C-alpha positions in Angstrom: 7.5 -38.6 63.5 4.8 -37.4 65.8 5.1 -40.7 67.9 8.9 -40.2 68.2 8.7 -36.5 69.0 10.5 -35.5 65.8 9.6 -32.1 64.4 8.6 -32.1 60.8 10.5 -29.7 58.5 8.4 -28.6 55.6 11.1 -26.7 53.8 11.6 -29.1 50.9 8.0 -30.1 50.5 5.8 -28.8 47.7 3.1 -26.3 48.8 0.4 -29.0 48.7 2.6 -31.5 50.6 3.1 -28.9 53.3 -0.6 -28.3 53.6 -1.3 -32.1 53.7 1.3 -32.6 56.4 -0.1 -29.8 58.5 -3.5 -31.3 58.2 -2.3 -34.8 59.1 0.2 -34.0 61.9 -0.8 -33.9 65.6 2.2 -31.8 66.5 3.5 -28.6 65.0 6.7 -28.5 62.9 8.8 -26.0 61.1 9.6 -24.4 57.8 13.3 -23.9 58.6 14.0 -21.8 55.6 11.7 -19.9 53.3 11.2 -16.3 52.4 8.5 -14.0 51.1 7.4 -14.8 47.5 6.1 -11.2 47.3 9.7 -10.1 47.5 11.3 -12.9 45.4 8.9 -15.4 43.9 11.0 -18.6 43.4 10.2 -22.2 44.3 12.4 -21.9 47.3 9.9 -19.5 48.9 6.6 -20.6 50.4 3.4 -18.8 49.5 1.6 -16.8 52.2 -1.1 -19.3 52.7 1.5 -22.0 53.6 3.4 -19.7 55.9 0.1 -18.8 57.7 -1.0 -22.4 57.9 2.4 -23.4 59.4 2.0 -20.7 62.1 -1.6 -21.6 62.8 -0.4 -25.2 63.3 1.9 -23.9 66.0 5.0 -24.0 63.8 7.8 -21.5 63.2 9.1 -20.0 59.9 12.8 -19.7 59.5 14.3 -17.1 57.2 17.5 -18.3 55.4 20.7 -16.3 54.8 22.1 -18.8 52.2 23.7 -17.1 49.3 21.5 -16.2 46.4 18.3 -17.2 48.2 16.6 -14.4 50.0 17.2 -11.6 47.5 14.5 -9.2 46.3 13.2 -7.9 43.0 14.5 -4.4 43.9 18.0 -5.7 44.7 19.1 -8.9 42.9 22.4 -9.2 44.7 22.3 -11.1 48.0 23.1 -9.2 51.2 22.1 -9.2 54.9 19.7 -6.2 54.2 17.6 -8.3 51.9 17.6 -11.3 54.2 16.2 -8.9 56.9 13.6 -7.5 54.4 12.3 -11.1 54.1 12.4 -11.4 57.9 10.4 -8.2 58.4 7.9 -9.1 55.7 7.2 -12.5 57.2 7.1 -11.1 60.8 4.5 -8.6 59.6 2.6 -11.5 57.9 2.6 -14.0 60.7 3.8 -12.2 63.8 7.3 -11.6 65.1 7.0 -14.5 67.7 6.6 -17.0 64.8 9.6 -16.1 62.7 13.2 -17.1 63.3 16.6 -17.2 61.6 17.1 -20.4 59.6 20.5 -19.6 58.1 20.9 -22.7 55.9 24.6 -22.0 55.7 27.9 -23.5 57.0 31.2 -21.9 57.8 33.3 -22.3 54.7 32.8 -21.8 51.0 29.0 -22.0 51.0 28.7 -20.3 47.6 31.3 -22.6 46.1 29.3 -25.7 47.4 26.1 -24.2 46.1 27.6 -23.7 42.7 28.7 -27.3 42.5 25.3 -28.5 43.6 23.6 -26.2 41.0 25.7 -27.9 38.3 24.9 -31.4 39.5 21.3 -31.1 40.5 18.3 -29.0 39.4 18.9 -26.1 41.7 18.5 -23.7 38.8 15.0 -25.0 38.2 14.1 -24.0 41.8 14.8 -20.3 40.8 12.0 -20.5 38.2 14.0 -18.7 35.6 14.4 -15.6 37.7 17.7 -13.8 36.9 19.9 -12.3 39.5 23.5 -11.4 40.2 25.3 -14.2 42.0 27.7 -13.3 44.8 31.2 -14.6 45.1 
């Protein structure tokens, strides 16, 4: 990917895979969607050491707005306010110039699609058993 000029996206990699790719890659990449595990510790989030390593590598961290992803322990119902709480937390952690919006949504019934995926794949396992109120 480095030879072809393709940016590496670490979002779906395990924490160790992310660190291994950062160590092996000559060019920076991205975490196009992750949030702050201190606010909502599920497998869809990246730990602070991985977020910092990505930025030190020259990469960017994208904060998603996908339904039922960037919620918080204080408010377990998805809203823009909680997406922005993740954004602010990560900006404080790695610097505002290193954080972007990585919406991970499409225009249409994103929640409906997510529900179908959750039934077909192991999306529920990515939540790590954390309970929350799903939005419509």
